[in-house]
All heavy atoms as TSV, in Angstrom:
chain	resi	resn	atom	element	x	y	z
A	1	MET	N	N	27.865	190.686	133.250
A	1	MET	CA	C	27.221	189.426	133.573
A	1	MET	C	C	27.559	189.009	135.006
A	1	MET	O	O	26.679	188.620	135.747
A	1	MET	CB	C	27.669	188.360	132.567
A	1	MET	CG	C	27.078	187.012	132.810
A	1	MET	SD	S	25.373	186.991	132.288
A	1	MET	CE	C	24.993	185.305	132.516
A	2	ALA	N	N	28.822	189.049	135.360
A	2	ALA	CA	C	29.227	188.643	136.704
A	2	ALA	C	C	28.608	189.552	137.757
A	2	ALA	O	O	28.288	189.107	138.854
A	2	ALA	CB	C	30.744	188.646	136.826
A	3	THR	N	N	28.419	190.814	137.439
A	3	THR	CA	C	27.827	191.723	138.425
A	3	THR	C	C	26.353	191.387	138.652
A	3	THR	O	O	25.870	191.485	139.769
A	3	THR	CB	C	27.968	193.188	137.966
A	3	THR	OG1	O	27.335	193.337	136.696
A	3	THR	CG2	C	29.404	193.600	137.882
A	4	LYS	N	N	25.651	190.970	137.608
A	4	LYS	CA	C	24.246	190.598	137.777
A	4	LYS	C	C	24.123	189.365	138.670
A	4	LYS	O	O	23.218	189.280	139.503
A	4	LYS	CB	C	23.587	190.325	136.426
A	4	LYS	CG	C	23.341	191.571	135.616
A	4	LYS	CD	C	22.606	191.239	134.338
A	4	LYS	CE	C	22.353	192.507	133.525
A	4	LYS	NZ	N	21.589	192.205	132.304
A	5	VAL	N	N	25.030	188.438	138.504
A	5	VAL	CA	C	25.008	187.231	139.326
A	5	VAL	C	C	25.317	187.579	140.778
A	5	VAL	O	O	24.650	187.099	141.700
A	5	VAL	CB	C	26.007	186.178	138.784
A	5	VAL	CG1	C	26.129	185.001	139.735
A	5	VAL	CG2	C	25.591	185.717	137.402
A	6	SER	N	N	26.307	188.404	141.002
A	6	SER	CA	C	26.652	188.773	142.379
A	6	SER	C	C	25.527	189.577	143.018
A	6	SER	O	O	25.233	189.400	144.211
A	6	SER	CB	C	27.973	189.536	142.417
A	6	SER	OG	O	27.863	190.759	141.715
A	7	ILE	N	N	24.876	190.440	142.264
A	7	ILE	CA	C	23.736	191.201	142.789
A	7	ILE	C	C	22.610	190.238	143.168
A	7	ILE	O	O	21.982	190.375	144.221
A	7	ILE	CB	C	23.250	192.244	141.757
A	7	ILE	CG1	C	24.281	193.357	141.615
A	7	ILE	CG2	C	21.894	192.809	142.156
A	7	ILE	CD1	C	24.001	194.316	140.475
A	8	PHE	N	N	22.371	189.260	142.312
A	8	PHE	CA	C	21.330	188.267	142.579
A	8	PHE	C	C	21.588	187.550	143.901
A	8	PHE	O	O	20.685	187.427	144.737
A	8	PHE	CB	C	21.256	187.263	141.427
A	8	PHE	CG	C	20.344	186.106	141.702
A	8	PHE	CD1	C	18.974	186.254	141.630
A	8	PHE	CD2	C	20.871	184.861	142.048
A	8	PHE	CE1	C	18.133	185.178	141.886
A	8	PHE	CE2	C	20.039	183.791	142.298
A	8	PHE	CZ	C	18.662	183.949	142.226
A	9	PHE	N	N	22.824	187.087	144.110
A	9	PHE	CA	C	23.132	186.356	145.345
A	9	PHE	C	C	23.081	187.260	146.565
A	9	PHE	O	O	22.640	186.847	147.639
A	9	PHE	CB	C	24.485	185.644	145.234
A	9	PHE	CG	C	24.404	184.376	144.430
A	9	PHE	CD1	C	25.044	184.271	143.214
A	9	PHE	CD2	C	23.671	183.300	144.889
A	9	PHE	CE1	C	24.960	183.099	142.461
A	9	PHE	CE2	C	23.573	182.127	144.153
A	9	PHE	CZ	C	24.221	182.030	142.927
A	10	ARG	N	N	23.504	188.504	146.431
A	10	ARG	CA	C	23.409	189.441	147.560
A	10	ARG	C	C	21.947	189.679	147.941
A	10	ARG	O	O	21.597	189.717	149.120
A	10	ARG	CB	C	24.089	190.768	147.221
A	10	ARG	CG	C	25.515	190.815	147.719
A	10	ARG	CD	C	26.128	192.193	147.583
A	10	ARG	NE	N	26.794	192.244	146.273
A	10	ARG	CZ	C	26.616	193.176	145.353
A	10	ARG	NH1	N	25.845	194.198	145.591
A	10	ARG	NH2	N	27.242	193.127	144.203
A	11	GLU	N	N	21.098	189.829	146.930
A	11	GLU	CA	C	19.678	190.040	147.201
A	11	GLU	C	C	19.040	188.795	147.809
A	11	GLU	O	O	18.176	188.899	148.685
A	11	GLU	CB	C	18.950	190.447	145.922
A	11	GLU	CG	C	19.299	191.848	145.461
A	11	GLU	CD	C	18.650	192.213	144.134
A	11	GLU	OE1	O	18.003	191.342	143.518
A	11	GLU	OE2	O	18.799	193.371	143.719
A	12	CYS	N	N	19.470	187.620	147.357
A	12	CYS	CA	C	18.963	186.374	147.948
A	12	CYS	C	C	19.332	186.289	149.425
A	12	CYS	O	O	18.490	185.938	150.266
A	12	CYS	CB	C	19.518	185.159	147.212
A	12	CYS	SG	S	18.754	184.870	145.621
A	13	LEU	N	N	20.559	186.581	149.752
A	13	LEU	CA	C	20.982	186.551	151.152
A	13	LEU	C	C	20.221	187.569	151.983
A	13	LEU	O	O	19.835	187.291	153.124
A	13	LEU	CB	C	22.487	186.795	151.255
A	13	LEU	CG	C	23.379	185.643	150.783
A	13	LEU	CD1	C	24.845	186.076	150.794
A	13	LEU	CD2	C	23.180	184.430	151.654
A	14	ALA	N	N	19.990	188.755	151.423
A	14	ALA	CA	C	19.238	189.780	152.143
A	14	ALA	C	C	17.808	189.301	152.423
A	14	ALA	O	O	17.278	189.526	153.523
A	14	ALA	CB	C	19.218	191.074	151.344
A	15	GLU	N	N	17.188	188.648	151.456
A	15	GLU	CA	C	15.834	188.127	151.654
A	15	GLU	C	C	15.810	186.993	152.666
A	15	GLU	O	O	14.885	186.890	153.469
A	15	GLU	CB	C	15.232	187.663	150.324
A	15	GLU	CG	C	14.889	188.783	149.377
A	15	GLU	CD	C	13.841	189.736	149.927
A	15	GLU	OE1	O	12.854	189.269	150.546
A	15	GLU	OE2	O	14.023	190.952	149.749
A	16	LEU	N	N	16.827	186.127	152.634
A	16	LEU	CA	C	16.870	185.024	153.591
A	16	LEU	C	C	17.033	185.522	155.028
A	16	LEU	O	O	16.580	184.863	155.967
A	16	LEU	CB	C	18.001	184.060	153.239
A	16	LEU	CG	C	17.703	183.103	152.090
A	16	LEU	CD1	C	18.957	182.322	151.713
A	16	LEU	CD2	C	16.579	182.159	152.443
A	17	LYS	N	N	17.652	186.654	155.210
A	17	LYS	CA	C	17.796	187.213	156.560
A	17	LYS	C	C	16.458	187.704	157.098
A	17	LYS	O	O	16.278	187.821	158.302
A	17	LYS	CB	C	18.815	188.347	156.552
A	17	LYS	CG	C	20.232	187.859	156.367
A	17	LYS	CD	C	21.220	189.005	156.339
A	17	LYS	CE	C	22.629	188.478	156.082
A	17	LYS	NZ	N	23.607	189.570	155.970
A	18	LYS	N	N	15.499	187.975	156.211
A	18	LYS	CA	C	14.176	188.457	156.622
A	18	LYS	C	C	13.238	187.313	157.004
A	18	LYS	O	O	12.203	187.543	157.615
A	18	LYS	CB	C	13.526	189.251	155.483
A	18	LYS	CG	C	14.253	190.514	155.120
A	18	LYS	CD	C	13.550	191.189	153.949
A	18	LYS	CE	C	14.332	192.355	153.404
A	18	LYS	NZ	N	13.649	192.966	152.247
A	19	VAL	N	N	13.601	186.098	156.636
A	19	VAL	CA	C	12.722	184.950	156.869
A	19	VAL	C	C	12.624	184.661	158.359
A	19	VAL	O	O	13.625	184.646	159.074
A	19	VAL	CB	C	13.249	183.706	156.118
A	19	VAL	CG1	C	12.439	182.467	156.481
A	19	VAL	CG2	C	13.233	183.938	154.624
A	20	VAL	N	N	11.395	184.414	158.815
A	20	VAL	CA	C	11.171	183.992	160.195
A	20	VAL	C	C	11.031	182.473	160.159
A	20	VAL	O	O	10.025	181.939	159.694
A	20	VAL	CB	C	9.900	184.641	160.783
A	20	VAL	CG1	C	9.661	184.154	162.204
A	20	VAL	CG2	C	10.020	186.149	160.724
A	21	TRP	N	N	12.063	181.783	160.614
A	21	TRP	CA	C	12.085	180.322	160.557
A	21	TRP	C	C	11.264	179.760	161.702
A	21	TRP	O	O	11.258	180.301	162.805
A	21	TRP	CB	C	13.531	179.824	160.635
A	21	TRP	CG	C	14.359	180.312	159.488
A	21	TRP	CD1	C	15.218	181.351	159.484
A	21	TRP	CD2	C	14.363	179.792	158.154
A	21	TRP	NE1	N	15.771	181.513	158.243
A	21	TRP	CE2	C	15.263	180.566	157.400
A	21	TRP	CE3	C	13.691	178.748	157.534
A	21	TRP	CZ2	C	15.513	180.331	156.061
A	21	TRP	CZ3	C	13.941	178.509	156.188
A	21	TRP	CH2	C	14.843	179.294	155.477
A	22	PRO	N	N	10.553	178.644	161.483
A	22	PRO	CA	C	9.751	178.053	162.565
A	22	PRO	C	C	10.649	177.446	163.638
A	22	PRO	O	O	11.770	177.037	163.368
A	22	PRO	CB	C	8.936	176.968	161.858
A	22	PRO	CG	C	9.722	176.641	160.631
A	22	PRO	CD	C	10.440	177.892	160.238
A	23	SER	N	N	10.083	177.386	164.839
A	23	SER	CA	C	10.840	176.776	165.934
A	23	SER	C	C	10.848	175.259	165.761
A	23	SER	O	O	10.074	174.686	164.989
A	23	SER	CB	C	10.193	177.136	167.273
A	23	SER	OG	O	8.927	176.507	167.374
A	24	ARG	N	N	11.719	174.615	166.508
A	24	ARG	CA	C	11.813	173.148	166.445
A	24	ARG	C	C	10.494	172.507	166.851
A	24	ARG	O	O	10.049	171.524	166.251
A	24	ARG	CB	C	12.956	172.670	167.337
A	24	ARG	CG	C	13.171	171.176	167.311
A	24	ARG	CD	C	14.394	170.792	168.126
A	24	ARG	NE	N	14.622	169.379	168.132
A	24	ARG	CZ	C	15.325	168.726	167.216
A	24	ARG	NH1	N	15.882	169.405	166.224
A	24	ARG	NH2	N	15.483	167.425	167.289
A	25	GLU	N	N	9.842	173.073	167.865
A	25	GLU	CA	C	8.570	172.529	168.340
A	25	GLU	C	C	7.498	172.633	167.255
A	25	GLU	O	O	6.682	171.719	167.087
A	25	GLU	CB	C	8.111	173.263	169.601
A	25	GLU	CG	C	8.982	173.024	170.819
A	25	GLU	CD	C	10.242	173.905	170.828
A	25	GLU	OE1	O	10.252	174.950	170.150
A	25	GLU	OE2	O	11.218	173.520	171.486
A	26	ASP	N	N	7.485	173.747	166.517
A	26	ASP	CA	C	6.514	173.909	165.433
A	26	ASP	C	C	6.739	172.871	164.331
A	26	ASP	O	O	5.784	172.291	163.808
A	26	ASP	CB	C	6.604	175.313	164.827
A	26	ASP	CG	C	6.094	176.387	165.764
A	26	ASP	OD1	O	5.313	176.069	166.681
A	26	ASP	OD2	O	6.482	177.563	165.555
A	27	VAL	N	N	7.986	172.640	164.007
A	27	VAL	CA	C	8.305	171.664	162.959
A	27	VAL	C	C	7.921	170.260	163.402
A	27	VAL	O	O	7.302	169.505	162.639
A	27	VAL	CB	C	9.803	171.738	162.584
A	27	VAL	CG1	C	10.168	170.622	161.626
A	27	VAL	CG2	C	10.138	173.093	161.987
A	28	VAL	N	N	8.249	169.900	164.624
A	28	VAL	CA	C	7.922	168.567	165.144
A	28	VAL	C	C	6.409	168.383	165.166
A	28	VAL	O	O	5.886	167.328	164.769
A	28	VAL	CB	C	8.541	168.348	166.543
A	28	VAL	CG1	C	7.994	167.094	167.202
A	28	VAL	CG2	C	10.055	168.296	166.447
A	29	SER	N	N	5.685	169.395	165.592
A	29	SER	CA	C	4.226	169.326	165.637
A	29	SER	C	C	3.648	169.143	164.237
A	29	SER	O	O	2.747	168.312	164.030
A	29	SER	CB	C	3.675	170.600	166.279
A	29	SER	OG	O	2.282	170.611	166.224
A	30	SER	N	N	4.157	169.878	163.278
A	30	SER	CA	C	3.677	169.767	161.898
A	30	SER	C	C	3.984	168.385	161.317
A	30	SER	O	O	3.150	167.799	160.620
A	30	SER	CB	C	4.309	170.848	161.022
A	30	SER	OG	O	3.902	172.124	161.443
A	31	VAL	N	N	5.156	167.856	161.611
A	31	VAL	CA	C	5.529	166.530	161.111
A	31	VAL	C	C	4.601	165.464	161.700
A	31	VAL	O	O	4.154	164.553	160.995
A	31	VAL	CB	C	7.006	166.221	161.418
A	31	VAL	CG1	C	7.327	164.764	161.171
A	31	VAL	CG2	C	7.906	167.112	160.580
A	32	LYS	N	N	4.285	165.586	162.979
A	32	LYS	CA	C	3.372	164.630	163.610
A	32	LYS	C	C	1.998	164.662	162.938
A	32	LYS	O	O	1.407	163.619	162.671
A	32	LYS	CB	C	3.222	164.934	165.096
A	32	LYS	CG	C	4.425	164.552	165.918
A	32	LYS	CD	C	4.212	164.920	167.379
A	32	LYS	CE	C	5.438	164.640	168.208
A	32	LYS	NZ	N	5.263	165.070	169.606
A	33	ILE	N	N	1.508	165.856	162.659
A	33	ILE	CA	C	0.199	165.998	162.005
A	33	ILE	C	C	0.225	165.364	160.622
A	33	ILE	O	O	-0.706	164.645	160.232
A	33	ILE	CB	C	-0.211	167.482	161.933
A	33	ILE	CG1	C	-0.530	168.004	163.330
A	33	ILE	CG2	C	-1.394	167.675	160.992
A	33	ILE	CD1	C	-0.713	169.495	163.406
A	34	VAL	N	N	1.286	165.584	159.876
A	34	VAL	CA	C	1.395	165.013	158.534
A	34	VAL	C	C	1.452	163.490	158.592
A	34	VAL	O	O	0.781	162.795	157.814
A	34	VAL	CB	C	2.628	165.586	157.795
A	34	VAL	CG1	C	2.922	164.809	156.528
A	34	VAL	CG2	C	2.426	167.055	157.483
A	35	ILE	N	N	2.223	162.944	159.513
A	35	ILE	CA	C	2.349	161.483	159.622
A	35	ILE	C	C	1.016	160.861	160.010
A	35	ILE	O	O	0.578	159.868	159.408
A	35	ILE	CB	C	3.466	161.108	160.614
A	35	ILE	CG1	C	4.829	161.459	160.011
A	35	ILE	CG2	C	3.398	159.634	160.983
A	35	ILE	CD1	C	5.990	161.300	160.962
A	36	VAL	N	N	0.340	161.426	161.006
A	36	VAL	CA	C	-0.941	160.874	161.461
A	36	VAL	C	C	-1.982	160.963	160.352
A	36	VAL	O	O	-2.699	159.986	160.079
A	36	VAL	CB	C	-1.422	161.583	162.742
A	36	VAL	CG1	C	-2.865	161.225	163.065
A	36	VAL	CG2	C	-0.518	161.233	163.908
A	37	SER	N	N	-2.079	162.104	159.686
A	37	SER	CA	C	-3.077	162.243	158.625
A	37	SER	C	C	-2.760	161.326	157.451
A	37	SER	O	O	-3.671	160.771	156.826
A	37	SER	CB	C	-3.194	163.702	158.166
A	37	SER	OG	O	-1.971	164.180	157.682
A	38	THR	N	N	-1.489	161.115	157.153
A	38	THR	CA	C	-1.113	160.194	156.082
A	38	THR	C	C	-1.496	158.765	156.436
A	38	THR	O	O	-2.020	158.024	155.590
A	38	THR	CB	C	0.402	160.279	155.818
A	38	THR	OG1	O	0.733	161.621	155.452
A	38	THR	CG2	C	0.822	159.335	154.714
A	39	LEU	N	N	-1.264	158.361	157.673
A	39	LEU	CA	C	-1.636	157.014	158.108
A	39	LEU	C	C	-3.154	156.815	158.062
A	39	LEU	O	O	-3.639	155.773	157.605
A	39	LEU	CB	C	-1.106	156.736	159.512
A	39	LEU	CG	C	0.404	156.568	159.625
A	39	LEU	CD1	C	0.825	156.463	161.091
A	39	LEU	CD2	C	0.870	155.364	158.846
A	40	ILE	N	N	-3.898	157.814	158.511
A	40	ILE	CA	C	-5.363	157.720	158.478
A	40	ILE	C	C	-5.854	157.590	157.037
A	40	ILE	O	O	-6.701	156.744	156.728
A	40	ILE	CB	C	-6.010	158.929	159.187
A	40	ILE	CG1	C	-5.760	158.853	160.697
A	40	ILE	CG2	C	-7.502	159.008	158.891
A	40	ILE	CD1	C	-6.147	160.101	161.458
A	41	LEU	N	N	-5.323	158.403	156.156
A	41	LEU	CA	C	-5.722	158.352	154.748
A	41	LEU	C	C	-5.342	157.011	154.120
A	41	LEU	O	O	-6.121	156.437	153.351
A	41	LEU	CB	C	-5.081	159.501	153.975
A	41	LEU	CG	C	-5.560	159.708	152.548
A	41	LEU	CD1	C	-7.054	159.988	152.504
A	41	LEU	CD2	C	-4.791	160.831	151.901
A	42	ALA	N	N	-4.182	156.483	154.470
A	42	ALA	CA	C	-3.753	155.188	153.930
A	42	ALA	C	C	-4.692	154.077	154.388
A	42	ALA	O	O	-5.065	153.202	153.596
A	42	ALA	CB	C	-2.321	154.887	154.365
A	43	VAL	N	N	-5.106	154.104	155.637
A	43	VAL	CA	C	-6.034	153.089	156.145
A	43	VAL	C	C	-7.377	153.206	155.438
A	43	VAL	O	O	-7.960	152.196	155.008
A	43	VAL	CB	C	-6.189	153.211	157.687
A	43	VAL	CG1	C	-7.352	152.383	158.187
A	43	VAL	CG2	C	-4.901	152.810	158.379
A	44	LEU	N	N	-7.885	154.427	155.300
A	44	LEU	CA	C	-9.167	154.622	154.616
A	44	LEU	C	C	-9.112	154.137	153.166
A	44	LEU	O	O	-10.028	153.454	152.694
A	44	LEU	CB	C	-9.583	156.090	154.676
A	44	LEU	CG	C	-10.016	156.611	156.037
A	44	LEU	CD1	C	-10.274	158.109	155.985
A	44	LEU	CD2	C	-11.261	155.882	156.513
A	45	LEU	N	N	-8.057	154.483	152.463
A	45	LEU	CA	C	-7.924	154.036	151.078
A	45	LEU	C	C	-7.760	152.519	150.995
A	45	LEU	O	O	-8.285	151.882	150.078
A	45	LEU	CB	C	-6.746	154.732	150.405
A	45	LEU	CG	C	-6.949	156.216	150.095
A	45	LEU	CD1	C	-5.662	156.829	149.555
A	45	LEU	CD2	C	-8.082	156.406	149.119
A	46	GLY	N	N	-7.061	151.928	151.939
A	46	GLY	CA	C	-6.925	150.477	151.982
A	46	GLY	C	C	-8.264	149.798	152.203
A	46	GLY	O	O	-8.577	148.780	151.569
A	47	LEU	N	N	-9.074	150.363	153.098
A	47	LEU	CA	C	-10.412	149.807	153.336
A	47	LEU	C	C	-11.297	149.942	152.100
A	47	LEU	O	O	-12.039	149.015	151.753
A	47	LEU	CB	C	-11.062	150.492	154.543
A	47	LEU	CG	C	-10.447	150.167	155.900
A	47	LEU	CD1	C	-11.069	151.047	156.984
A	47	LEU	CD2	C	-10.635	148.699	156.235
A	48	LEU	N	N	-11.230	151.094	151.444
A	48	LEU	CA	C	-11.989	151.279	150.207
A	48	LEU	C	C	-11.553	150.273	149.142
A	48	LEU	O	O	-12.390	149.674	148.453
A	48	LEU	CB	C	-11.809	152.695	149.676
A	48	LEU	CG	C	-12.717	153.767	150.255
A	48	LEU	CD1	C	-12.278	155.150	149.780
A	48	LEU	CD2	C	-14.153	153.513	149.876
A	49	ASP	N	N	-10.265	150.086	149.012
A	49	ASP	CA	C	-9.734	149.145	148.029
A	49	ASP	C	C	-10.205	147.729	148.336
A	49	ASP	O	O	-10.640	146.999	147.434
A	49	ASP	CB	C	-8.213	149.214	148.007
A	49	ASP	CG	C	-7.616	148.304	146.956
A	49	ASP	OD1	O	-8.081	148.342	145.795
A	49	ASP	OD2	O	-6.680	147.546	147.294
A	50	ALA	N	N	-10.142	147.347	149.597
A	50	ALA	CA	C	-10.594	146.007	149.981
A	50	ALA	C	C	-12.090	145.851	149.723
A	50	ALA	O	O	-12.539	144.801	149.246
A	50	ALA	CB	C	-10.279	145.757	151.455
A	51	GLY	N	N	-12.862	146.892	150.002
A	51	GLY	CA	C	-14.302	146.840	149.759
A	51	GLY	C	C	-14.621	146.713	148.275
A	51	GLY	O	O	-15.468	145.903	147.880
A	52	PHE	N	N	-13.957	147.516	147.448
A	52	PHE	CA	C	-14.191	147.435	146.003
A	52	PHE	C	C	-13.736	146.093	145.447
A	52	PHE	O	O	-14.402	145.513	144.580
A	52	PHE	CB	C	-13.480	148.572	145.269
A	52	PHE	CG	C	-14.189	149.890	145.388
A	52	PHE	CD1	C	-13.507	151.012	145.805
A	52	PHE	CD2	C	-15.534	150.012	145.063
A	52	PHE	CE1	C	-14.146	152.236	145.911
A	52	PHE	CE2	C	-16.185	151.231	145.162
A	52	PHE	CZ	C	-15.499	152.350	145.589
A	53	THR	N	N	-12.630	145.584	145.944
A	53	THR	CA	C	-12.142	144.277	145.485
A	53	THR	C	C	-13.151	143.186	145.826
A	53	THR	O	O	-13.469	142.335	144.986
A	53	THR	CB	C	-10.776	143.960	146.124
A	53	THR	OG1	O	-9.847	144.982	145.755
A	53	THR	CG2	C	-10.257	142.608	145.673
A	54	ALA	N	N	-13.676	143.217	147.048
A	54	ALA	CA	C	-14.672	142.219	147.456
A	54	ALA	C	C	-15.938	142.354	146.619
A	54	ALA	O	O	-16.533	141.348	146.206
A	54	ALA	CB	C	-14.986	142.380	148.938
A	55	ALA	N	N	-16.360	143.580	146.342
A	55	ALA	CA	C	-17.570	143.800	145.549
A	55	ALA	C	C	-17.386	143.301	144.123
A	55	ALA	O	O	-18.270	142.634	143.569
A	55	ALA	CB	C	-17.931	145.284	145.547
A	56	PHE	N	N	-16.256	143.586	143.510
A	56	PHE	CA	C	-16.018	143.129	142.149
A	56	PHE	C	C	-15.901	141.606	142.077
A	56	PHE	O	O	-16.382	140.983	141.127
A	56	PHE	CB	C	-14.764	143.781	141.556
A	56	PHE	CG	C	-14.987	145.195	141.139
A	56	PHE	CD1	C	-14.158	146.200	141.628
A	56	PHE	CD2	C	-16.005	145.557	140.273
A	56	PHE	CE1	C	-14.354	147.530	141.259
A	56	PHE	CE2	C	-16.202	146.859	139.891
A	56	PHE	CZ	C	-15.386	147.862	140.388
A	57	ARG	N	N	-15.279	141.015	143.069
A	57	ARG	CA	C	-15.180	139.544	143.082
A	57	ARG	C	C	-16.555	138.909	143.230
A	57	ARG	O	O	-16.853	137.882	142.631
A	57	ARG	CB	C	-14.254	139.078	144.209
A	57	ARG	CG	C	-12.808	139.297	143.898
A	57	ARG	CD	C	-11.918	138.670	144.943
A	57	ARG	NE	N	-10.516	138.892	144.548
A	57	ARG	CZ	C	-9.513	138.818	145.371
A	57	ARG	NH1	N	-9.714	138.509	146.649
A	57	ARG	NH2	N	-8.285	139.042	144.960
A	58	ALA	N	N	-17.432	139.535	144.054
A	58	ALA	CA	C	-18.790	139.025	144.221
A	58	ALA	C	C	-19.587	139.148	142.922
A	58	ALA	O	O	-20.366	138.256	142.581
A	58	ALA	CB	C	-19.490	139.773	145.354
A	59	VAL	N	N	-19.387	140.205	142.208
A	59	VAL	CA	C	-20.104	140.426	140.946
A	59	VAL	C	C	-19.594	139.465	139.868
A	59	VAL	O	O	-20.377	138.959	139.056
A	59	VAL	CB	C	-19.942	141.891	140.484
A	59	VAL	CG1	C	-20.429	142.076	139.068
A	59	VAL	CG2	C	-20.673	142.824	141.428
A	60	MET	N	N	-18.302	139.188	139.868
A	60	MET	CA	C	-17.705	138.352	138.821
A	60	MET	C	C	-18.000	136.870	138.991
A	60	MET	O	O	-17.789	136.094	138.090
A	60	MET	CB	C	-16.190	138.568	138.761
A	60	MET	CG	C	-15.781	139.994	138.413
A	60	MET	SD	S	-16.471	140.553	136.857
A	60	MET	CE	C	-15.389	139.750	135.713
A	61	LYS	N	N	-18.505	136.449	140.162
A	61	LYS	CA	C	-18.773	135.021	140.377
A	61	LYS	C	C	-20.018	134.588	139.671
A	61	LYS	O	O	-20.941	135.119	139.365
A	61	LYS	CB	C	-18.884	134.713	141.872
A	61	LYS	CG	C	-17.548	134.662	142.538
A	61	LYS	CD	C	-17.697	134.199	143.953
A	61	LYS	CE	C	-16.327	134.060	144.574
A	61	LYS	NZ	N	-16.380	133.566	145.915
């Protein structure tokens, strides 16, 4: 049992050495894109919500 666990961790470390990690600039660029797209989507959904709320209030009067 202990040998299977040690083999597993050795193989995990070997695989992690093969990973090509992104540069800092790539990560910063990706984070900026995610933040901007999230803000845009939040504004659009907020506008839709306000529009539907106004429409339902107009119908309910």
